[in-house]
C-alpha positions, 0 to 999 in steps of 0.5 A, spaced: 282 646 404 285 652 407 288 650 414 293 652 420 295 646 421 301 642 420 300 638 413 303 631 412 304 627 404 305 620 404 307 617 398 303 611 396 309 606 395 308 599 394 308 597 401 303 603 403 298 601 397 298 594 400 296 596 407 292 601 404 288 596 400 288 591 406 285 597 410 279 598 405 278 591 406 276 592 413 273 599 412 269 598 405 265 604 406 272 609 405 274 605 400 274 610 395 278 615 399 285 613 400 285 619 405 280 617 410 283 610 410 290 612 411 286 616 418 283 609 421 290 607 420 293 612 424 287 611 429 289 603 429 297 605 430 295 610 435 291 605 439 297 599 438 302 604 440 298 607 447 297 600 449 305 598 448 305 605 452 300 603 458 304 595 458 311 599 459 308 603 464 305 599 468 311 595 468 315 600 470 309 601 475 310 594 478 318 594 478 317 601 483 313 597 487 316 590 488 322 594 490 319 600 494 322 600 500 327 594 499 333 598 501 332 601 507 337 598 511 342 601 506 344 608 509 343 609 517 339 612 520 339 620 520 343 620 513 338 624 509 339 630 516 346 629 516 347 630 508 342 636 509 347 640 514 352 641 508 346 643 504 346 652 503 339 654 505 
């Protein structure tokens, strides 16, 4: 089918064959379409990656919250104003 979108080729190695065969068990309506099975696997892979991304983001936000304001006493009062005096306008 003509398209201007990038295309990707995947060689059905023994490992990929095994994954597709397993996918066919989960999505029997698409068992005769390796392409549709690949799309299912991509969707599931994206879901897993997105869950990991969201968990990492939550950990980073929690770390920021834990440390927020924890270093207020490191610099003296007026430190930034004094520093900025040397900056060009």
